N, C-alpha and C positions, 0 to 999 in steps of 0.2 A: 053274396053270403055275408051275414053279419058275424063279426068275430066277437068272442067272449072276452070280457076284460080279464086281465091277468091279476090273480089275487096273490098278494104277498102277506105274509104274517109278520107282525111286529113282535120281535122278541121282547118279552116282558122281563124287566129286571127282577131276578129272584134274590131276595135277601135272605141271608142265613139268620137263624134265630139269634136275637141279641140277649145278652145276659147282663143285668145291672150288677156292677162290681165297684169296689173302691180299692185300687191298687196304685202304688207309686209308679211313676213313669219318668224317664229321663230322655230328653232330646238334646244331645250335646251336654252343655253345662246346665241347662234349664231343667227344673223339676216341676212335675205336675201330678195330676190324679186322673187315672182311667175311670170313666163313668159307665161305659158299657163295652162289651167285647163280643165278637162272634168268631166263627171259624175263618172268616174272610176279611175282617176289619175290626177297627177299634175307634172309639170316640173318647177323647180326653180333653182336659182343660189345662192350660199352661200359659205362661206369660210371654212366650216367644212367638213372634209372628211367622207365618208360613205363607206360601203361595199355592193356590189351587193348581194341581197338575204337577207340582214339584215332587221329587223323590225325597223320602224322609227315612232316616234311621233312628230307631228308638229302642229303649230297653225298659221292659216291664219287670218289676221286682215282685216276686211271690214268696210269702213265708209259708212253707209247707211243713207237715209233721216230720218229713225227712230232712228238713233244713232249708235254708234260703236257696231259691232258684231264680235265675234271670232268664227272661226270654228276649233274646236279641232279634230285632225285627227290621225288615226293610219293606217299604211300601210307597204308596203315592197318596198325596193329600187330595181328597175329593170334595171336602166341604169345610168352610170356615164360618164360625159364628162369633161375633164380637159380644163380649159380656163385660160387665163392670169389673175392671181389674184383671180380667183373664181373657183368653181366647179359646173358644171351643174348636177342636180340630177333629174331623173324621178322616180316617186314612185306611186304605186297603192294607192288607198284610200279604205280600207276595212271597216273602221268605221269612223263616223263623228258625232260630237255633236255641235249644234249651241248654243252659249252663248251670251245673250244680256248683254253688259258690265254695263249698268246702273241699271239693275234689276237682277244681278247675285248673290245677297246675298241670303243665304238659308232662307226659310220661314217656 
């Protein structure tokens, strides 16, 4: 009796919708600009080099009608693009915390 081949499905990477933006970002002491963001990741340009697969902590600054807010994020570098004078970095966002700058003092 001839056996049937086992079929396996290849899980497709599903990307969240990306939204083009221009927000300031900080990675340690380096400053840069967010170019697009989604619910699961961010792409930004900065002058600090990173390594693919490395953990990264960054802060995105938002100016909202309610005042300035920082999003403190932790993620993993998944892509690097060399650009003239800058480095493009795509990173996942695995953790994020919103901090209201005016009310960020501990209570």
